[in-house]
C-alpha positions in Angstrom: 0.0 0.0 0.0 1.2 3.5 -0.8 -1.7 5.5 0.9 -1.4 6.0 4.6 -3.9 3.5 6.1 -5.4 3.1 9.6 -7.7 0.4 10.9 -10.3 1.8 13.4 -11.2 -0.7 16.2 -13.9 0.4 18.7 -13.6 -1.6 21.9 -15.8 -2.2 24.9 -14.7 -5.2 27.1 -12.6 -6.8 24.4 -9.6 -7.6 26.6 -9.6 -11.2 25.5 -9.7 -10.6 21.7 -7.7 -7.4 21.2 -4.2 -8.8 21.3 -5.0 -11.5 18.8 -6.8 -9.1 16.4 -3.9 -6.6 16.6 -1.4 -9.3 15.9 -3.3 -10.7 12.9 -3.8 -7.2 11.5 0.0 -6.5 11.7 0.7 -9.8 9.9 -1.9 -9.2 7.2 -1.3 -5.5 6.5 2.1 -4.6 8.1 2.1 -1.1 6.7 -1.3 -0.1 8.3 -1.6 1.6 11.6 -4.2 0.7 14.2 -6.4 3.1 16.1 -8.2 1.6 19.2 -11.2 3.6 20.3 -12.0 2.5 23.8 -15.2 3.5 25.6 -13.9 3.3 29.1 -14.1 -0.6 29.2 -14.5 -1.7 32.8 -12.5 -4.9 32.0 -9.3 -3.1 31.4 -9.3 -3.1 27.6 -8.2 0.5 27.5 -5.2 -0.1 29.7 -4.2 -3.1 27.6 -4.5 -1.0 24.5 -2.1 1.6 26.1 0.3 -1.2 26.8 0.2 -2.4 23.2 0.7 1.1 22.0 3.8 1.5 24.2 5.3 -1.6 22.6 4.0 -1.2 19.0 4.5 2.2 17.3 1.8 1.4 14.8 -0.9 1.1 17.5 -2.6 4.3 18.8 -5.4 4.7 21.4 -8.3 7.1 21.7 -10.0 7.0 25.1 -13.6 8.1 25.5 -15.2 8.9 28.8 -18.1 6.5 28.6 -19.9 4.0 26.4 -22.0 5.9 23.8 -22.7 3.3 21.2 -20.9 1.8 18.2 -21.7 4.7 15.8 -20.3 7.5 17.9 -17.1 5.4 18.5 -16.5 5.0 14.8 -17.3 8.6 14.1 -14.7 9.7 16.8 -12.2 7.3 15.2 -12.8 8.6 11.7 -12.4 12.2 12.8 -9.1 11.3 14.7 -7.8 9.4 11.6 -8.7 12.2 9.2 -7.1 14.8 11.4 -3.9 12.7 11.5 -3.6 12.7 7.8 -4.6 9.1 6.9 -5.8 8.7 3.3 -7.5 5.3 3.8 -9.6 4.5 6.9 -10.7 0.9 7.6 -13.8 0.2 9.8 -13.5 -3.1 11.6 -14.4 -5.0 14.8 -12.1 -5.9 17.7 -13.9 -9.1 18.5 -12.4 -11.2 15.8 -15.5 -11.5 13.6 -13.8 -9.5 10.8 -10.8 -11.5 9.5 -7.7 -9.4 9.0 -6.6 -11.9 6.4 -9.5 -10.5 4.1 -8.2 -6.9 4.4 -5.5 -7.0 1.7 -8.1 -7.9 -1.0 -10.4 -5.2 0.3 -7.6 -2.6 0.0 -6.8 -3.8 -3.5 -10.4 -3.2 -4.5 -10.2 0.4 -3.4 -8.2 1.1 -6.7 -11.5 1.5 -8.5 -13.8 2.6 -5.7 -14.3 5.1 -2.9 -15.9 2.6 -0.5 -15.3 -1.1 -0.2 -17.7 -3.4 1.7 -16.6 -6.7 3.1 -19.7 -8.7 1.9 -21.0 -11.8 3.5 -23.9 -12.2 1.1 -22.3 -12.0 -2.3 -21.0 -15.1 -4.1 -17.9 -16.2 -2.3 -18.9 -14.7 1.0 -19.6 -16.9 4.0 -20.6 -16.8 7.7 -19.1 -19.2 10.2 -20.8 -20.6 13.4 -24.1 -18.7 13.2 -27.4 -20.3 14.1 -29.9 -20.7 11.2 -32.2 -18.1 13.0 -29.5 -15.5 13.3 -28.3 -16.2 9.7 -31.9 -15.7 8.4 -32.5 -12.5 10.4 -29.3 -10.9 9.1 -29.8 -11.8 5.5 -33.5 -10.8 5.6 -32.6 -7.5 7.3 -30.0 -6.7 4.7 -32.3 -7.5 1.8 -35.2 -5.5 3.4 -33.0 -2.4 3.9 -31.8 -2.7 0.3 -35.4 -2.7 -1.0 -36.7 0.1 1.2 -33.7 2.4 0.5 -33.1 1.2 -3.1 -29.5 0.2 -2.4 -28.0 -2.2 -4.9 -25.4 -3.7 -2.6 -25.8 -7.3 -1.2 -24.5 -6.7 2.3 -26.2 -3.5 3.6 -25.6 -4.1 7.3 -22.0 -5.4 7.3 -19.5 -3.4 9.4 -16.2 -4.4 7.7 -15.5 -1.5 5.3 -12.7 0.6 3.7 -13.1 4.3 3.0 -11.1 6.8 1.2 -10.9 9.8 3.5 -12.3 12.1 0.9 -15.3 9.8 0.6 -15.9 10.1 4.3 -15.8 13.8 3.9 -18.7 13.5 1.4 -20.6 11.1 3.6 -20.1 13.5 6.7 -20.4 10.8 9.5 -21.0 13.5 12.1 -24.5 14.0 10.5 -25.3 10.3 10.8 -28.2 10.0 13.3 -28.0 6.3 14.1 -26.0 5.0 17.0 -26.1 1.2 16.9 -26.9 -1.5 14.3 -28.6 1.0 12.0 -25.3 3.0 11.8 -24.0 0.7 9.1 -27.1 1.1 7.0 -27.2 4.8 7.3 -23.5 5.2 6.4 -23.9 3.1 3.2 -27.1 5.0 2.3 -25.3 8.3 2.7 -22.3 7.0 0.6 -24.6 6.0 -2.3 -26.6 9.1 -2.1 -23.5 11.3 -2.1 -22.2 9.6 -5.3 -19.5 7.5 -3.9 -18.3 4.5 -5.9 -19.1 1.5 -3.8 -17.8 -2.0 -4.5 -18.2 -5.3 -2.5 -15.5 -8.0 -1.8 -16.5 -11.4 -0.5 -15.3 -12.1 3.1 -15.6 -14.9 5.6 -17.4 -13.6 8.7 -16.5 -15.4 12.0 -18.5 -15.4 15.1 -16.7 -13.4 17.8 -13.7 -15.2 19.4 -14.7 -14.7 23.0 -17.7 -13.5 25.0 -21.2 -12.9 23.8 -22.5 -10.9 20.9 -24.0 -7.5 21.7 -26.5 -8.0 18.9 -30.0 -9.1 19.5 -33.2 -9.5 17.6 -34.7 -6.5 19.3 -31.8 -4.3 18.1 -32.3 -5.5 14.5 -36.0 -5.0 14.6 -35.6 -1.4 15.9 -33.1 -0.7 13.1 -35.5 -2.1 10.5 -38.3 0.1 11.9 -36.1 3.1 11.3 -35.3 1.9 7.7 -39.1 1.5 7.1 -39.7 5.1 8.2 -36.9 6.4 6.0 -38.1 4.4 3.0 -41.8 5.4 3.3 -40.8 9.0 4.0 -38.8 9.2 0.8 -41.5 7.6 -1.3 -44.2 10.0 -0.1 -41.8 12.9 -0.3 -41.0 12.0 -4.0 -44.7 11.7 -4.8 -45.5 15.1 -3.2 -42.6 16.7 -5.1 -43.8 15.1 -8.4 -47.4 16.3 -7.7 -46.2 19.8 -6.9 -44.2 19.9 -10.2 -47.3 18.8 -12.1 -49.4 21.5 -10.6 -46.8 24.1 -11.3 -46.5 22.9 -14.9 -50.3 23.1 -15.4 -50.3 26.7 -14.2 -47.8 27.7 -16.9 
């Protein structure tokens, strides 16, 4: 890689997985830096990140005072990375679900794109160790969001992504309203609506290495409720606008 690249890793109680993820990232993409964004993890993840940073020059740490949700953690990391002059910003998880070994192919795909999505649902993409129910919920949620928001991508809800910094400037993450699961959907929606070139690369998505997932059916359903409101609002808004234009044309 020629462009300065940083991987943003939000953490909250990831003390068991962080060292392995950092090690695998350094092996897979040795020239990339790593920015850990810790939301005052009570299990000592922030202190461990500081220790890693003291031993590994490529690791940096951004401490936040409290847990505020995944979206705000990413937004803070993006802002810190942009201010530090990075040209490419990777969005990833610190729980081991996003394989660092897939990242070189995603970075290669940035040659012809502004945003690259690590896709579980395109040909070649897979998910490991998920229950049939969770698999169905995720696939259906992604498909539903695509239909409601008219997004052509296969994996609307995936969180493994690569952005050119100038693309993030067009997306304007600070204006994203969502805080949790829906953050991924809203970010992609804003990318497409702002004219970013978006491409997908198949990945293998692993279940987290340790601990329990913070995802639940309730969180997914809340996000899809928000997507429904966005989709319906746009459709009625478009109809009202078209009706107004017809009325104005009739008056001419």
